[in-house]
C-alpha positions in Angstrom: 198.8 36.8 -128.9 201.6 34.3 -129.3 203.9 37.2 -130.2 202.8 38.9 -126.9 203.8 35.8 -125.0 207.3 35.9 -126.5 207.5 39.6 -125.7 206.8 39.2 -122.0 208.7 35.9 -121.5 212.0 37.5 -120.5 214.4 37.3 -117.6 214.4 41.1 -117.4 211.5 43.3 -116.4 209.4 44.5 -119.3 207.4 47.7 -118.7 204.4 47.9 -121.1 202.7 51.2 -121.8 199.3 50.8 -123.3 198.4 54.2 -124.9 196.8 56.1 -127.8 198.1 59.1 -129.6 194.9 61.0 -129.0 194.9 60.6 -125.2 196.6 63.5 -123.4 197.7 61.5 -120.3 199.2 58.9 -122.6 201.2 61.4 -124.6 202.3 63.1 -121.4 204.0 59.7 -120.4 206.3 59.7 -123.5 209.1 61.7 -122.0 208.7 59.9 -118.6 209.1 56.5 -120.3 212.2 57.7 -122.2 213.7 58.7 -118.8 212.9 55.2 -117.4 214.4 53.5 -120.4 217.6 55.5 -120.1 217.9 54.9 -116.4 217.3 51.1 -116.7 219.5 50.6 -119.8 219.8 46.9 -120.8 218.5 45.7 -117.4 214.9 46.0 -118.6 212.8 47.1 -121.6 210.1 49.8 -122.1 207.6 48.9 -124.8 204.8 51.1 -126.0 201.6 49.4 -127.3 199.0 51.5 -129.2 195.6 50.2 -128.2 194.0 51.5 -131.4 196.4 49.2 -133.4 196.2 46.3 -130.9 192.5 46.2 -129.9 192.3 42.4 -129.4 195.3 42.4 -127.0 193.8 45.4 -125.1 190.5 43.7 -124.7 192.2 40.4 -123.6 194.1 42.3 -120.9 191.0 44.4 -120.0 192.6 47.8 -120.7 190.0 50.4 -119.6 191.9 53.5 -118.6 194.8 55.2 -120.5 197.6 55.0 -120.0 197.7 51.6 -118.4 201.2 50.5 -117.4 202.2 46.9 -116.6 205.5 45.2 -115.6 206.1 41.6 -116.6 208.9 39.4 -115.6 209.3 35.8 -116.8 205.9 35.9 -118.4 204.1 36.9 -115.2 202.5 40.3 -114.6 204.1 41.6 -111.4 202.6 45.2 -111.4 199.8 47.1 -113.1 198.5 50.6 -112.8 196.3 52.9 -114.9 197.0 56.6 -115.1 200.1 58.8 -115.2 203.1 57.7 -113.1 206.4 59.6 -112.4 209.8 58.4 -113.6 211.2 57.8 -110.2 208.3 55.5 -109.2 208.7 53.5 -112.4 212.5 53.3 -112.2 212.2 52.0 -108.6 209.6 49.4 -109.6 211.7 48.2 -112.6 214.8 48.0 -110.3 212.8 45.8 -107.9 212.4 43.2 -110.6 215.9 43.2 -112.1 217.4 39.8 -111.5 
């Protein structure tokens, strides 16, 4: 969990995608997240977290639905949503939190 704290404690927005390889909505988000990362560039980060490999973290954050997306900035969660999202929505949200 301390590694997670370091990961989210950044001055740029961090978009976390909690997913699994076997969940169809999760895999459908892969190209969307690539588009978001390309649009944001170095003003933010997109990080994918496989809940099957990070069960303790997923439980601590109460991940129930997949995919679950969260945006952190400065160590604080500023947005959270479960289910598929479109690239334009995510890009707009990330841009809101760029310093």
